C-alpha positions in Angstrom: 166.8 113.2 50.5 163.2 111.9 50.4 162.1 114.9 52.5 163.9 117.3 50.0 162.3 115.5 47.1 158.8 115.8 48.7 159.3 119.5 49.4 160.4 120.0 45.8 157.4 118.1 44.5 155.0 120.0 46.8 156.5 123.3 45.7 156.0 122.3 42.1 152.4 121.4 42.7 151.8 124.6 44.6 153.2 126.6 41.7 150.9 124.7 39.3 147.9 125.4 41.6 148.9 129.1 42.0 149.1 129.6 38.2 145.8 127.8 37.8 144.2 130.0 40.5 145.4 133.2 38.7 144.2 131.8 35.4 140.7 131.1 36.6 140.5 134.4 38.4 141.6 136.2 35.3 139.1 134.4 33.1 136.3 135.1 35.6 137.2 138.8 35.7 137.2 139.0 31.9 133.9 137.0 31.6 132.2 139.4 34.1 132.3 142.1 31.3 130.1 140.0 29.0 127.8 138.1 31.4 125.7 139.1 34.3 125.8 137.8 37.8 124.2 134.4 38.0 124.7 133.5 34.3 125.7 129.9 33.7 129.0 130.9 32.2 129.9 132.9 35.4 128.7 130.0 37.6 131.0 127.6 35.9 134.0 129.9 36.1 133.4 130.5 39.8 133.1 126.8 40.3 136.5 126.3 38.7 138.0 129.0 41.0 136.6 127.5 44.1 137.8 124.1 43.1 141.4 125.4 43.0 140.9 127.2 46.3 139.9 123.9 47.9 142.8 122.1 46.4 145.3 124.6 47.8 143.7 124.6 51.3 143.9 120.7 51.3 147.6 121.2 51.2 147.5 123.3 54.3 148.2 126.5 52.5 146.3 129.7 52.1 144.9 130.6 48.7 146.5 134.1 48.9 147.5 136.1 46.0 150.1 138.7 46.9 151.6 141.6 44.9 155.2 142.2 45.9 158.1 143.8 44.0 156.1 143.9 40.8 155.5 140.2 40.9 152.6 137.9 41.9 152.9 135.4 44.7 150.9 132.5 46.1 151.7 133.0 49.7 155.5 133.1 49.8 155.8 131.3 46.5 156.5 133.5 43.6 154.5 132.6 40.5 156.9 132.9 37.4 154.6 133.3 34.4 155.5 131.6 31.2 154.8 133.2 27.8 151.5 131.4 27.6 150.2 132.9 30.8 151.8 136.3 30.5 148.6 138.3 30.5 146.8 136.6 33.4 149.3 137.5 36.1 149.8 141.0 34.6 146.1 141.7 34.5 145.6 140.6 38.1 148.7 142.6 39.3 147.4 145.8 37.5 143.9 145.2 38.9 145.2 144.8 42.5 147.4 147.8 42.2 144.5 149.8 40.9 142.6 149.0 44.0 145.7 149.4 46.2 145.3 145.7 47.1 148.4 144.0 48.4 146.7 140.6 49.2 143.6 138.7 48.4 142.9 135.5 50.4 140.2 133.3 49.2 139.0 131.6 52.3 138.1 127.9 52.3 134.5 128.7 53.1 134.1 131.1 50.2 130.7 130.5 48.6 129.5 130.8 45.1 127.5 133.9 45.9 130.3 135.6 47.7 132.8 135.0 44.9 130.3 136.4 42.4 129.6 139.5 44.5 133.3 140.2 44.9 134.0 139.9 41.2 131.2 142.4 40.2 132.2 144.7 43.0 135.7 144.9 41.5 134.1 145.6 38.1 131.8 148.3 39.7 134.9 150.0 41.3 137.3 149.4 38.4 138.2 153.1 38.1 139.7 153.0 41.5 138.6 156.3 42.9 140.4 158.6 45.5 140.4 155.9 48.2 140.3 152.7 46.2 141.2 150.3 49.1 138.7 151.8 51.5 136.0 151.8 48.9 136.6 148.1 48.3 136.5 147.3 51.9 133.3 149.1 52.3 131.8 147.3 49.4 132.9 143.9 50.8 131.2 144.7 54.1 128.0 146.0 52.6 127.6 142.9 50.3 128.3 140.5 53.2 131.4 138.9 51.8 132.8 137.2 54.9 135.1 134.4 53.6 137.5 136.8 51.9 140.5 138.7 53.4 142.1 141.8 51.9 145.2 143.7 52.8 146.3 147.1 51.6 149.2 147.5 49.1 152.6 148.2 50.7 153.9 151.8 50.3 156.8 150.8 48.1 154.3 149.1 45.7 152.2 152.3 45.5 155.5 154.1 44.5 155.9 151.7 41.6 152.5 152.9 40.3 153.5 156.5 40.7 156.8 155.9 38.9 155.0 154.3 36.0 152.7 157.3 35.6 155.8 159.6 35.6 158.0 157.4 33.3 159.0 158.8 29.9 156.9 157.2 27.2 159.0 158.4 24.3 158.4 161.0 21.6 154.6 160.5 21.7 154.5 162.7 24.8 155.1 165.6 22.4 152.0 164.9 20.4 149.6 163.7 23.2 148.6 167.3 24.2 147.8 168.1 20.6 145.7 164.9 20.3 143.8 165.9 23.4 143.3 169.4 22.0 142.0 167.9 18.8 139.4 165.9 20.8 138.5 168.9 22.9 137.9 170.9 19.7 135.4 168.3 18.5 133.7 168.5 21.9 133.3 172.3 21.3 132.0 171.7 17.8 129.4 169.2 19.1 128.3 171.8 21.6 128.0 174.5 18.8 126.0 172.1 16.6 123.7 171.0 19.4 122.9 174.6 20.3 122.5 175.8 16.7 125.3 178.3 17.0 127.3 179.2 13.9 130.3 176.9 13.3 133.6 178.5 13.9 136.3 176.6 12.0 139.3 178.7 12.9 140.3 176.7 16.0 139.7 173.4 14.2 141.7 174.6 11.3 144.6 175.7 13.6 144.8 172.3 15.3 144.6 170.4 12.0 147.5 172.6 10.7 149.5 171.8 13.8 148.8 168.1 13.3 150.1 168.4 9.7 153.4 170.1 10.9 153.9 167.2 13.3 153.1 164.7 10.6 156.4 165.4 8.9 158.5 164.6 12.0 156.3 162.4 14.2 154.2 160.3 11.8 154.7 157.0 13.7 153.8 158.7 17.0 150.6 160.1 15.5 149.7 156.7 14.3 150.5 155.4 17.8 148.1 157.8 19.5 145.3 156.6 17.2 145.6 153.2 18.9 143.8 154.8 21.9 140.6 154.2 19.9 140.4 150.8 21.5 140.1 152.3 24.9 137.8 155.2 24.2 135.1 154.7 21.6 133.6 158.2 21.8 132.6 160.0 18.6 135.2 162.7 19.3 138.1 160.2 19.6 136.9 158.5 16.5 136.9 161.8 14.6 140.4 162.5 15.8 141.7 159.1 14.7 140.0 159.3 11.3 141.6 162.7 10.9 145.1 161.3 11.7 144.7 158.2 9.5 143.5 160.4 6.6 146.3 162.9 6.9 148.9 160.1 6.9 147.4 158.7 3.7 147.2 162.2 2.2 150.9 162.8 2.9 151.9 159.5 1.3 149.9 160.5 -1.7 151.9 163.7 -2.1 149.3 166.2 -1.0 150.6 169.7 -0.2 149.8 171.3 3.2 146.9 173.3 1.8 145.1 170.2 0.5 146.0 168.2 3.6 144.3 170.8 5.7 141.1 170.4 3.6 141.3 166.7 3.9 142.0 166.9 7.7 139.0 169.1 8.3 136.7 166.9 6.2 137.8 163.9 8.0 137.4 165.6 11.4 133.8 166.6 10.6 132.8 163.5 8.6 130.3 162.2 11.3 128.9 165.5 12.3 125.5 164.3 11.1 125.3 162.1 14.1 124.3 165.1 16.1 120.9 165.0 14.5 120.3 161.3 15.1 117.8 160.2 17.9 119.6 159.6 21.2 117.9 156.1 21.5 119.6 155.0 18.3 123.0 156.4 19.3 122.9 154.8 22.7 121.3 151.5 21.7 123.3 148.4 22.6 122.9 145.5 20.1 121.9 145.3 16.5 119.7 148.1 15.0 116.4 147.3 13.5 115.9 147.8 9.7 114.0 151.0 10.4 116.6 152.3 12.9 119.4 151.5 10.4 117.6 153.5 7.7 117.5 156.5 10.0 121.2 156.0 11.0 122.2 155.9 7.3 120.9 159.4 6.8 123.6 160.9 8.9 125.8 162.0 5.9 122.8 164.0 4.6 122.1 165.4 8.0 125.8 166.4 8.2 125.8 168.2 4.9 122.6 170.1 5.9 124.0 171.0 9.3 127.3 172.4 7.9 125.5 174.4 5.2 123.0 175.8 7.7 125.5 176.7 10.5 128.5 177.8 8.3 127.3 178.6 4.8 128.9 177.6 1.6 132.4 178.6 0.5 135.4 176.7 -1.0 136.5 175.2 2.3 133.0 174.0 3.5 132.4 172.6 0.0 135.4 170.3 0.5 134.2 169.4 4.0 130.7 168.7 2.7 132.2 166.4 0.1 133.9 164.3 2.7 130.8 164.2 4.8 128.6 163.1 2.0 130.8 160.6 0.4 132.6 158.7 3.2 130.0 155.9 3.3 129.3 155.6 -0.4 132.1 153.0 -0.8 134.1 152.6 -4.0 131.5 150.3 -5.7 128.6 152.5 -4.5 127.3 149.6 -2.3 127.1 152.0 0.7 124.9 154.9 1.5 123.2 157.4 0.9 121.7 155.2 -1.9 121.4 157.6 -4.8 121.9 157.6 -8.6 125.1 159.5 -7.8 128.0 157.7 -9.4 131.0 159.9 -8.7 133.3 159.5 -5.7 136.0 162.0 -5.0 139.5 161.4 -3.5 138.5 162.9 -0.1 135.6 160.6 0.2 137.6 157.5 -0.7 140.4 158.3 1.7 138.0 159.1 4.6 136.0 156.0 3.9 139.1 153.8 4.3 140.2 155.6 7.4 136.7 155.5 8.9 136.3 151.7 8.2 139.6 150.9 9.8 139.0 152.9 13.0 135.5 151.5 13.2 136.7 147.9 12.9 139.4 148.4 15.5 137.2 150.0 18.1 134.1 148.9 19.9 131.9 151.7 18.4 129.7 149.2 16.6 127.1 147.7 18.9 127.2 144.0 19.4 130.7 143.6 18.0 134.1 143.5 19.8 137.0 145.4 18.4 139.1 143.6 15.9 143.0 143.5 16.3 144.7 145.7 13.7 145.9 142.8 11.5 142.4 141.2 11.4 140.9 144.5 10.5 143.2 144.8 7.6 142.4 141.3 6.5 138.7 142.2 6.4 139.3 145.3 4.4 141.7 143.6 2.0 138.9 141.0 1.2 136.9 144.0 -0.1 139.8 145.5 -2.1 138.5 146.7 -5.5 134.9 146.4 -4.3 134.1 148.5 -1.2 137.5 150.1 -1.2 139.6 151.6 -4.0 142.3 149.1 -4.6 145.2 151.6 -5.2 144.3 153.7 -2.1 143.9 150.6 0.1 147.4 149.6 -0.9 148.6 153.0 0.1 146.8 152.7 3.4 148.4 149.3 4.1 151.7 151.0 3.3 150.9 153.6 6.0 150.0 151.3 8.8 152.0 148.2 7.6 150.9 144.6 7.5 151.7 144.8 11.2 150.0 148.1 12.0 151.3 150.4 14.7 149.8 149.0 18.0 150.0 145.4 17.0 151.0 143.0 19.7 153.6 140.4 18.6 155.2 137.3 20.1 158.7 137.0 18.9 160.8 133.8 18.7 162.7 134.7 21.7 159.5 134.2 23.7 159.2 137.9 24.3 156.3 140.3 23.6 156.6 143.4 21.5 154.4 146.2 20.4 154.8 147.6 16.8 155.7 151.3 17.0 156.6 152.0 13.4 156.8 150.7 9.9 159.1 151.2 6.9 157.8 153.0 3.8 159.6 150.3 1.7 157.1 147.5 0.9 160.1 145.0 1.0 160.5 145.8 4.8 156.8 145.4 5.8 157.6 142.1 7.4 160.1 143.8 9.7 158.4 146.5 11.7 160.0 148.7 14.3 158.9 147.2 17.7 159.3 148.1 21.4 160.1 145.0 23.6 157.6 144.9 26.5 158.4 141.6 28.2 161.4 139.3 28.9 161.5 135.6 28.2 159.7 134.8 31.4 156.8 137.0 30.5 157.7 139.8 33.0 156.9 143.3 31.8 160.1 145.3 30.9 160.0 149.0 31.8 161.3 151.3 29.1 162.0 148.4 26.7 164.3 149.0 23.8 163.1 149.7 20.3 164.5 147.4 17.7 164.0 147.0 13.9 163.1 143.3 13.3 165.3 141.7 10.7 168.3 144.0 11.3 171.7 142.5 12.0 171.4 143.3 15.7 167.9 142.0 16.0 167.7 138.3 15.1 164.1 137.9 16.4 161.3 137.0 14.1 157.6 137.0 14.5 156.0 133.8 15.6 152.4 134.9 16.5 150.2 137.9 16.3 148.2 138.4 19.6 145.0 140.3 20.3 145.7 143.1 22.7 141.9 143.7 23.2 141.3 140.2 24.5 144.0 140.9 27.2 142.8 144.4 27.9 146.2 145.7 27.1 146.5 149.4 26.4 149.2 149.4 23.8 149.1 153.2 23.5 151.1 153.5 26.8 154.1 152.0 25.0 154.5 155.0 22.6 
């Protein structure tokens, strides 16, 4: 009996140490995105990791993290994540799968320098490549990391990755090609502008019209695709997202398809003036100087000049120019360009709201991390009636909901869910449509069911709003 109790106690201690190892490894991996090798914050996190490795080896066990059957193990002991530690194991599993790693063994002699080299090697090779495992082995050897053992992922685990890529992701698959086409169209426009060729709006107009047609049957899916902004901060993706958000607002305001097309094109081209900004300003990391900001704030004027020069002036380009010129003026004219101009049209007010929301929820702004959707709304609502038209901002909140599409929620059943839709009825804004993505033990659920919170068949309620960006969770894959 005593032997059984000791074994049970030791198993519990190993489970605790295993979860701690995963947690410290996860935090170290995330921190490496913000701090360079040798930074005091990294040194402390590596020290925490090595302390756990030593504690495990003192119990005559190997500090081996193993991916098997979609779960994470410490040796032969499966680490069952609780809801508080859901993202750590999931992140480590996905990272190991991406590199086709089946096992990582942190040797008892692992040094501070070796651990740091390994973490930054993983970050350097984070895209995987055609032979991810071999690339990692070569990197380990080249960097002289000797106290670390790696094993390749088993074939059946590789198949899990392939099946995830092939799995049906819902109705959004119908609109993804069109979203990519919209982004590609903006790539072509950027090339035309850069080379000084005449702007051809025919293709852009055709894609926007197709977006409008889908808007009437797949509004939630279009909003879902705009969540990809957090994972690609390029100007072309930003333009596509602002276009989608503006079109959704315009539809809610009762615009007909003709006026929606004008709005969509104006939103799509709203930042075309960036093409005339100096590359050193566009590529700068960190805060702009006062002089650099003054140059950057001229991009609406540059955009107007560019469109008039390359396209000429007609009724359609006049509407596009209006959106370009006005989208940063703000409702109280506290924005830019700073002119005596005191008239702000509907297109400028709509595009300004969509542009601000996408900017807040992406990492396009240097020196600032992306806000989760609910926090971005909170920031904007604090400026209601000032920077943003109060009535239009209320319409926008009605479009995205107080729990916007793409929000990550913790429900009272200790499961995680992603918001995939909202009701147009303000009385139902507290009860979004969600897709369940984990079970009670924090394990990811493949093809989770979609439920309407607050409905008779769905007793769950929201207990917390989580930040998907902190956990590096790509919510767009759940649409």
